[in-house]
GURO-880626 format. One line per 4 residues: number of its first residue (from 1); their letters; for each residue x, y, z of N, C-alpha, C. Coordinates in steps of 0.02 Angstrom, whole numbers, plus 50000, padded with zeros to 5 digits. Each point is the difference from the previous one (the first is absolute). Last residue first. Example, Ala and Ser with C-alpha at 12.3 -4.5 7.8 and 13.67 -1.06 7.14 Angstrom:
! GURO-880626
2	SA	50642,49888,50354,50042,50059,50003,49961,50055,50037; 50015,49714,49996,49955,50059,50000,50045,50060,50000
! end
This chain:
! GURO-880626
304	XXXX	56899,53191,56034,50066,50063,50000,50043,49982,50052; 49742,49940,49898,50062,49952,50015,50032,50074,49988; 49754,50049,50086,50060,49996,49940,50051,49961,50029; 49717,50084,50053,50038,49949,50016,50078,50005,49938
300	XXXX	49781,50140,50122,50022,49992,49940,50077,49978,50010; 49750,50010,50133,50057,49989,50005,50034,50006,49937; 49773,50010,50047,50028,50048,49991,50072,50001,50045; 49857,49814,49902,49986,50050,49956,50036,50071,50034
296	XXXX	50010,49790,50133,50042,49999,49942,50004,50072,49942; 49864,49910,50197,50035,50077,50003,50049,49997,49952; 49851,49799,50105,49956,50059,49950,50037,50071,50000; 50101,49770,50095,49986,50063,50044,49944,50054,49987
292	XXXX	50103,49822,49870,49925,49963,50019,49994,50053,50056; 50141,50090,49839,49937,49972,49974,49969,49969,50046; 50213,50057,50063,49958,50071,50000,49944,49972,49960; 50147,49834,50021,49978,49984,50046,49975,50087,50025
288	XXXX	50079,49939,49790,49954,49942,50018,49972,50018,50057; 50171,50150,49943,49947,50002,49961,49939,49948,50018; 50207,49958,50094,49981,50066,50029,49914,50018,49970; 50154,49838,49931,49965,49959,50052,49967,50063,50039
284	XXXX	50124,50040,49800,49956,49958,49969,49960,49979,50068; 50192,50120,50025,49944,50048,49979,49937,49954,49974; 50197,49887,50066,49977,50044,50057,49926,50045,49980; 50139,49870,49848,49944,49965,50046,49966,50028,50061
280	XXXX	50174,50126,49862,49947,49980,49964,49934,49951,50026; 50193,50148,50108,50003,49941,49992,49920,49994,49954; 50087,50200,50082,50050,49983,49955,49988,49928,49993; 49832,50190,50081,50055,49945,50027,50025,49986,49936
276	XXXX	49777,50188,50101,50048,49977,49938,50053,49953,50054; 49753,50169,50014,50059,49931,50035,50027,49962,49950; 49836,50236,50034,50041,49968,49950,50025,49947,50050; 49789,50178,50015,50020,49950,50046,50056,49943,49930
272	XXXX	49846,50254,50034,50023,49933,49957,50054,49979,50038; 49789,50122,50094,50057,50024,49978,50017,49930,49970; 49733,50057,50001,50066,49943,50036,50052,50032,49960; 49752,50076,49944,50064,50041,50044,50053,49939,50047
268	XXXX	49772,49889,49986,50032,50051,49949,50040,50040,50033; 49885,49817,50112,50023,49972,49918,50028,50054,49962; 49940,49931,50306,49992,50063,49919,50043,49965,49937; 49877,49885,50274,50046,50007,49925,49986,50058,49954
264	XXXX	49881,49944,50200,50034,50075,50021,50047,49984,49940; 49804,49861,50004,49996,50076,50008,50059,50036,49989; 50025,49772,50070,49988,50020,49919,49998,50060,49985; 49979,49944,50225,50080,49993,49969,49989,50000,49931
260	XXXX	49790,49992,50102,50034,50052,50018,50075,50018,49990; 49877,49806,49939,49974,50042,49967,50049,50072,50034; 50046,49827,50131,50048,49988,49922,49959,50044,49946; 49926,49982,50214,50052,50024,50018,50024,50018,49929
256	XXXX	49803,49882,50024,49990,50092,50002,50066,50033,50005; 49987,49768,50006,49974,50016,49907,50013,50068,50018; 50033,49892,50188,50055,50009,49972,49971,50009,49937; 49833,49983,50148,50054,50067,50030,50062,49991,49958
252	XXXX	49821,49845,49941,49980,50074,50002,50045,50044,50024; 50056,49763,50052,50005,50022,49940,49974,50078,49979; 50079,49884,50229,49946,50047,49989,49995,50010,49917; 50134,49814,50192,50009,50043,49933,49951,50027,49983
248	XXXX	50046,49855,50202,49977,50088,50004,50010,50038,49934; 50046,49769,50031,49927,50020,50004,49989,50057,50018; 50219,49907,49851,49979,49989,50059,49915,50022,49998; 50166,50028,49823,49987,49923,50015,49976,49998,50082
244	XXXX	50032,50210,49894,49959,49954,49951,49984,49939,50027; 50190,50140,50079,49922,50031,50039,49947,49937,49980; 50243,50005,49883,49975,49948,50067,49935,50021,50032; 50009,50051,49736,50044,50032,50063,49973,49954,50050
240	XXXX	49993,50048,49705,49994,49938,50049,50059,50024,50075; 49962,50107,49789,49941,49968,50016,49992,49955,50047; 50170,50183,49858,49992,49956,50039,49922,49986,50017; 50109,50209,49910,50029,49951,49947,49986,49934,50031
236	XXXX	49950,50184,50140,49927,49989,49916,50029,49951,49947; 50143,50097,50182,49966,49953,50026,49939,49983,49946; 50131,50180,49980,50043,49914,49985,49962,49971,50016; 49902,50245,49928,50018,49967,50058,50019,49917,49997
232	XXXX	50027,50235,49838,49959,49927,50028,50024,49984,50050; 50061,50224,49884,49962,49999,50073,49969,49930,50013; 50150,50053,49803,49921,50010,50006,49958,49993,50064; 50236,50008,50008,49965,50068,49963,49925,49997,49982
228	XXXX	50114,49821,50135,50004,50059,50013,49963,50066,49968; 50052,49783,49888,49947,49983,50052,49986,50097,50047; 50177,49957,49844,49933,50021,49964,49946,49986,50040; 50208,49968,50108,49999,50066,49985,49939,50016,49963
224	XXXX	50063,49781,50041,49977,50030,50067,49972,50072,49969; 50108,49880,49846,49919,49985,49989,49977,50023,50078; 50256,50049,49948,49938,50018,49961,49919,49994,50010; 50173,49873,50139,49984,50077,50023,49951,50057,49945
220	XXXX	50049,49760,49942,49936,50005,50068,50023,50083,50016; 50109,49850,49800,49955,50072,49991,49954,50013,50055; 50189,49841,49957,49922,49965,50002,49941,50066,49987; 50231,50096,49976,50002,49916,50016,49934,49993,49979
216	XXXX	50128,50226,49978,49925,49962,50028,49979,49940,50033; 50181,50188,49940,50034,49927,50027,49935,49965,50015; 49935,50243,49962,50050,49969,49976,50021,49942,50028; 49796,50178,50002,50015,49922,50030,50056,49985,49966
212	XXXX	49875,50256,50025,50037,49969,49943,50024,49927,50050; 49785,50170,50024,50040,49975,50009,50042,49969,49980; 49841,50214,50034,50022,49974,49957,50032,49935,50040; 49819,50144,50131,50069,50005,49953,50001,49932,49948
208	XXXX	49833,49992,50170,49982,50073,49969,50061,50029,49980; 49984,49794,50134,49956,49993,49928,49976,50075,49977; 50168,49946,50200,49916,50009,50024,49962,49985,49939; 50263,49999,50105,49971,49989,49944,49932,49982,50011
204	XXXX	50198,50024,50140,49963,50076,50001,49947,49988,49941; 50161,49832,50089,50028,50057,49974,49972,50053,49975; 49908,49834,50128,50045,50015,50033,50036,50043,49952; 49852,49900,49906,49961,50042,50048,50048,50035,50051
200	XXXX	50063,49830,49839,49975,50050,49978,49983,50052,50063; 50067,49819,50070,50042,50024,49977,49992,50055,49958; 49826,49856,50083,50042,50030,50060,50065,50034,49989; 49891,49868,49830,49952,50038,50030,50041,50062,50036
196	XXXX	50099,49812,49951,49993,50032,49959,49976,50067,50007; 49970,49806,50153,50083,50040,50025,50008,50077,49919; 49797,49846,49989,50000,50042,50063,50063,50035,50019; 50011,49842,49829,49968,50051,49993,49973,50054,50040
192	XXXX	50240,49837,49970,49937,50005,50029,49942,50053,49980; 50203,49943,49844,49988,50034,50079,49933,49977,49996; 50172,49843,49846,49949,50051,50001,49984,50023,50086; 50165,49857,49874,50008,50025,50054,49963,50061,50002
188	XXXX	49987,49898,49785,50066,50000,50037,49993,50035,50060; 49764,49909,49858,50086,50020,49985,50031,49983,50052; 49766,49972,50001,50024,50035,50049,50073,50038,49970; 49747,49939,49903,50067,49982,49992,50043,50042,50027
184	XXXX	49774,50002,50053,50002,49928,49962,50081,49988,49983; 49875,50201,50162,50060,49976,49967,49993,49928,49993; 49828,50129,50076,49999,50002,49928,50074,49994,49982; 49877,49982,50229,49983,49929,49941,50017,50024,49916
180	XXXX	50057,50086,50248,49949,50034,49954,49963,49975,49950; 50154,49964,50240,49976,49956,49947,49923,50039,49955; 50103,50103,50195,50047,49998,49937,49976,49950,49947; 49881,50020,50206,49974,50031,49940,50059,50031,49980
176	XXXX	49965,49745,50121,50028,50089,50011,49988,50026,49922; 49848,49799,50073,50061,50009,49974,50021,50069,50006; 49818,49991,50135,50011,49940,49986,50061,50002,49965; 49863,50173,50132,50034,50021,49924,49990,49917,49964
172	XXXX	49946,50059,50241,49935,50003,49921,50031,50000,49958; 50072,49894,50238,50042,50036,49937,49950,50019,49944; 49976,49987,50266,49963,49964,49946,50025,50026,49954; 50113,49971,50243,49955,50052,49941,49976,49955,49956
168	XXXX	50121,50008,50273,49950,49968,49945,49971,50024,49946; 50210,50019,50210,49940,50058,49963,49979,49936,49922; 50143,49986,50280,49977,49987,49927,49936,50043,49964; 50215,49999,50222,49952,50017,49989,49991,49984,49912
164	XXXX	50180,49965,50144,49943,49967,50029,49947,50041,49982; 50203,49999,49854,49995,49989,50077,49961,49972,50014; 49951,50041,49780,50054,50023,50028,49991,50014,50087; 49854,49906,49757,50010,49997,50066,50070,50019,50018
160	XXXX	49809,49978,49795,50051,50058,50032,50002,50008,50071; 49862,49850,49792,50025,50001,50057,50067,50035,49994; 49768,49947,49820,50072,50025,50018,50027,50001,50072; 49816,49888,49793,50008,50016,50092,50063,50037,50000
156	XXXX	49860,49938,49758,50054,50002,50032,49987,50041,50076; 49860,49866,49781,50005,50060,50045,50051,49991,50027; 50052,49957,49752,49932,50006,50044,49997,50040,50060; 50191,49938,49869,49965,50043,49943,49914,49980,50048
152	XXXX	50227,49909,50074,49961,50068,50027,49970,50030,49948; 50084,49735,50078,49985,50053,49931,49957,50067,50048; 50078,49795,50142,50053,50067,49993,49973,50040,49929; 49831,49867,50170,50064,49988,49976,50025,50051,49968
148	XXXX	49750,49895,50089,50055,50036,50017,50066,49985,49970; 49702,49951,50026,50063,49996,49979,50043,50052,50008; 49788,49969,50127,50025,50015,49951,50056,49991,49977; 49824,49857,50161,50041,50063,50017,50021,50004,49906
144	XXXX	49775,49920,50165,50053,49968,49955,50059,50063,50002; 49821,49997,50143,49991,49932,49999,50042,49979,49933; 49935,50222,50133,49987,49978,49920,49993,49938,49982; 50105,50110,50201,49932,50040,49982,49952,49972,49949
140	XXXX	50231,49912,50064,49948,49971,50073,49935,50064,49978; 50179,49997,49838,49964,49918,50000,49962,50013,50061; 50105,50193,49972,49943,49996,49948,49969,49926,50008; 50193,50042,50139,49942,50032,50019,49941,50008,49939
136	XXXX	50198,49881,49964,49972,49980,50051,49930,50036,50036; 50142,50074,49817,49977,49953,49983,49936,49976,50055; 50148,50171,50054,49953,50023,49947,49960,49923,49971; 50204,49978,50143,49936,50037,50048,49939,50027,49953
132	XXXX	50192,49886,49894,49946,49956,50047,49946,50025,50044; 50159,50144,49876,49964,49963,49954,49946,49966,50041; 50169,50104,50105,49949,50045,49983,49942,49967,49962; 50199,49877,50055,49971,50022,50042,49945,50053,49999
128	XXXX	50136,49958,49829,49974,49926,50010,49963,50001,50075; 50144,50180,49923,49930,49995,49952,49970,49951,50038; 50188,50041,50115,49935,50038,50025,49946,49998,49949; 50214,49872,49948,49952,49958,50074,49917,50051,50015
124	XXXX	50199,50046,49816,49933,49975,49987,49965,49989,50074; 50210,50074,49990,49951,50029,49984,49946,49991,49999; 50155,49923,50166,49982,49969,49959,49935,50051,49962; 50132,50033,50211,50041,49975,49973,49988,49992,49926
120	XXXX	49882,50142,50219,49999,49951,49939,50055,49999,49964; 49970,50116,50198,49992,49917,50018,49979,49946,49941; 50067,50264,50017,50058,49951,50021,49973,49926,50003; 49883,50176,49845,50012,49985,50068,50042,49938,50000
116	XXXX	49901,50154,49802,50057,49998,50022,49995,49994,50070; 49868,49968,49752,50006,49986,50058,50072,50014,50035; 49798,50010,49777,50074,50034,50024,50002,50008,50076; 49843,49857,49803,49995,50009,50058,50083,50047,50002
112	XXXX	49760,49875,49878,50064,50032,49984,50025,50031,50071; 49813,49806,49902,50034,50039,50033,50064,50009,49985; 49761,49923,49868,50068,50004,50009,50004,50043,50056; 49784,49866,49873,50024,50056,50042,50067,50010,50014
108	XXXX	49738,49892,49880,50081,49982,50006,50029,50073,50029; 49718,49888,49990,50052,50038,49974,50094,49966,50013; 49749,49946,50090,50022,49971,49933,50061,50036,49967; 49911,50091,50189,50029,49928,50033,50001,49953,49943
104	XXXX	50034,50278,50009,49945,49945,49983,50048,49933,50007; 50060,50238,50148,50018,49944,49946,49955,49944,49987; 49942,50181,50139,50068,50024,49974,50001,49953,49930; 49858,49968,50203,49970,50053,49953,50053,50039,49952
100	XXXX	50085,49810,50143,49924,49965,49963,49968,50072,49950; 50170,50037,50144,50019,49992,49953,49963,49958,49959; 50009,50133,50237,49940,49946,49966,50022,50011,49908; 50162,49981,50227,49994,50062,49975,49933,49953,49936
96	XXXX	50145,49880,50182,49946,50055,50038,49961,50051,49927; 50186,49857,49977,49948,49972,49992,49940,50027,50026; 50224,50138,50018,49970,49983,49917,49948,49961,50007; 50098,50004,50192,49971,50041,50012,49961,50017,49914
92	XXXX	50120,49805,50059,49945,50007,50049,49969,50082,49981; 50193,49933,49909,49959,49966,49985,49925,50011,50030; 50211,50106,50047,49977,50024,49913,49929,49946,50008; 50097,49968,50203,49959,50064,49990,49979,50012,49929
88	XXXX	50154,49801,50023,49939,49997,50015,49946,50067,50016; 50219,50032,49909,49966,49981,49967,49928,49954,50024; 50120,50195,50147,50028,49948,49982,49933,49967,49934; 49985,50228,50123,50077,49972,50004,50028,49936,49974
84	XXXX	49811,50198,49947,50009,49948,49970,50065,49982,50013; 49788,50187,50025,50059,49981,50027,50021,49922,49982; 49848,50139,49827,49997,49979,50062,50066,49984,50033; 49817,50085,49800,50074,50016,50026,49998,49965,50058
80	XXXX	49830,50000,49751,50013,49983,50051,50069,50026,50058; 49913,50039,49745,49980,49950,50037,49990,50005,50063; 50076,50177,49786,50014,49976,50079,49942,49945,50032; 50097,50047,49738,49940,50025,50042,49993,49956,50094
76	XXXX	50175,50066,49755,49989,49939,50055,49967,50035,50034; 50111,50045,49745,49953,50043,50043,49985,49957,50065; 50229,49988,49834,49926,49963,50032,49972,50043,50026; 50202,50073,49871,49985,49938,49978,49944,49972,50028
72	XXXX	50065,50275,49914,49984,49947,50062,49998,49929,49980; 50031,50211,49851,50049,49952,50020,49975,49966,50070; 49831,50093,49871,50052,49971,49928,50052,49982,50068; 49733,50023,50019,50065,50009,50033,50038,49978,49979
68	XXXX	49777,50001,49943,50028,50052,49969,50078,50016,50023; 49822,49813,50060,50003,50022,49933,50036,50047,49977; 49978,49913,50239,50038,49950,49960,50005,50019,49907; 49875,50126,50179,50078,50034,50010,50030,49948,49949
64	XXXX	49752,49979,50011,50025,50067,49954,50084,50024,50019; 49902,49788,50101,49970,50005,49948,50032,50073,49956; 50004,50003,50229,50058,49952,49979,49988,49999,49915; 49819,50089,50135,50077,50053,49960,50054,49981,49985
60	XXXX	49810,49868,50105,49990,50032,49953,50040,50043,49954; 50048,49913,50196,50009,49966,49973,49967,49989,49923; 50084,50206,50156,49949,49945,50014,50028,49950,49942; 50186,50163,50122,49950,49998,49940,49940,49930,50020
56	XXXX	50233,50164,50105,49944,49982,50023,49930,49982,49925; 50294,49973,50021,49948,50054,49991,49928,49965,50019; 50290,49958,49987,49938,49971,49997,49943,50083,50017; 50248,49881,49876,49968,50061,50011,49927,49985,50031
52	XXXX	50262,49863,49945,49924,50016,49998,49981,50050,50031; 50222,49910,49978,49980,49979,49940,49911,49997,49993; 50159,50098,50172,50047,50000,49939,49954,49948,49953; 49845,50133,50178,50063,49959,50018,50031,50012,49923
48	XXXX	49787,50120,50138,50033,49994,49930,50069,49964,50038; 49723,50105,50066,50057,49961,50022,50054,50002,49947; 49785,50128,49968,50006,49992,50079,50055,49967,50017; 49931,50135,49768,50035,49951,50011,50008,50001,50095
44	XXXX	49776,50107,49828,50091,50012,50043,50010,49930,50028; 49849,50053,49771,50031,49950,50040,50035,50042,50051; 49928,50054,49756,49939,50037,50065,50020,49959,50068; 50119,49994,49779,49914,49945,49989,49965,50031,50077
40	XXXX	50230,50074,49960,49953,50037,49943,49946,49967,50000; 50154,49923,50170,49977,50057,49994,49958,50040,49953; 50082,49780,49955,49958,49991,50052,49967,50074,50031; 50189,50007,49874,49952,49974,49973,49935,49983,50025
36	XXXX	50210,50073,50086,49962,50058,49951,49941,49964,49995; 50123,49850,50114,49953,50048,50044,49978,50059,49960; 50132,49823,49894,49941,49985,50014,49955,50047,50038; 50216,50046,49953,49978,50010,49930,49919,49977,50025
32	XXXX	50154,49997,50163,49988,50069,50004,49961,50002,49931; 50063,49752,50067,49954,50039,50041,49990,50080,49999; 50171,49847,49881,49943,50023,49964,49941,50038,50042; 50206,49849,50049,50033,50096,50003,49937,50017,49969
28	XXXX	49978,49730,49996,50038,50053,50056,50013,50076,49970; 49764,49868,49922,50086,49984,49990,50032,50056,50062; 49747,49966,50040,50030,50014,49958,50071,49972,49999; 49723,50007,50108,50069,49972,50007,50034,50038,49929
24	XXXX	49798,50041,50169,50008,50017,49946,50082,50011,49982; 49782,49943,50194,50073,49981,49974,50032,50002,49932; 49776,50090,50181,50019,49952,49961,50081,50008,49957; 49793,50038,50220,50061,50011,49983,50032,49954,49951
20	XXXX	49742,50050,50010,50049,49966,50044,50065,50032,49968; 49720,50059,49964,50065,50024,49995,50046,49951,50053; 49776,49924,49914,50022,50044,50039,50059,50003,49985; 49838,49892,49874,49989,50068,50007,50045,50045,50039
16	XXXX	49974,49754,49986,50043,50004,49937,50008,50105,49990; 49989,49807,50221,49951,50051,49972,50043,50054,49946; 50045,49753,50143,50031,50069,50003,49938,50024,49930; 49941,49848,50210,50026,49993,49919,50011,50065,50001
12	XXXX	50044,49956,50237,49951,50020,49966,50021,49979,49926; 50068,49853,50214,50043,50071,49962,49931,49998,49974; 50027,49893,50240,49969,49991,49955,50041,50079,49944; 50121,49899,50204,49940,50032,49980,49978,50005,49940
8	XXXX	50171,49820,50138,50005,50050,49941,49926,50041,50004; 50021,49793,50078,50013,50049,50062,50006,50062,49973; 49984,49787,49868,49940,50024,50035,49997,50053,50048; 50190,49901,49906,49972,50023,49936,49928,50035,50052
4	XXXX	50147,49849,50130,50001,50085,49997,49987,50030,49934; 49919,49788,50024,49974,50045,50082,50027,50050,49987; 50047,49837,49816,49935,50046,50016,49982,50035,50044; 50241,50005,49926,49957,49942,50032,49952,50026,49993
! end
């Protein structure tokens, strides 16, 4: 209710330059690989669970994290955390947050969640409650409200709610990082790109030795190996991230991160990568996918 919302202290708008606890998600069993990636980038892991690692990062640093990480799925920048014993408490505390400084009134956003609370038996209910709090807050400040729905290609707000505690994040990634954009022909039972990268790194591959990929299917392992061998940041293959659809987006920071990622790419002394399959259609798909990724000249394909 308005009375309850008025009793919550005002929350300061988020500062993109300030470090906040940032949740970097991944698939189960991948955290050890992701921990090594984050460590190589200079980040110290503060918390860890079976599908995520937490580091301190500014929103500016989230641009750089979204580009080079190979085994991660999402980079989520924490906006708020609070005690949340009930759906009404979720609405009240979320309504107190200055969403008018984060989401454009003429924009679009979606809400995702991971909820473990005995009072919730409908997984969509917290999403609707948080959505209502966001649009009601913006409407009260701007006189209009943004659109919302399930399209995850634009701004995404994520809720983690466990017991009586809730954490609200800005999903800076948008569509998960596994969606590199190069796999136009998936063929049969394709491996997820981030899983392929994690498998390679878990096997000790770092792009400095030859790689033979039999039974290559749609070529995901070989293509990820080519990206690793050239030190090419996989995030450079896409040009749409969730943070771009918010008022916090700073394009100069994003372009700076892209330029730095480009400078790290190498084009010479690439060890051989061989991908084979007994199915000609698989090799055809793998070749086309590698061409989209810009690595077809680095991989020797063969039907055998």
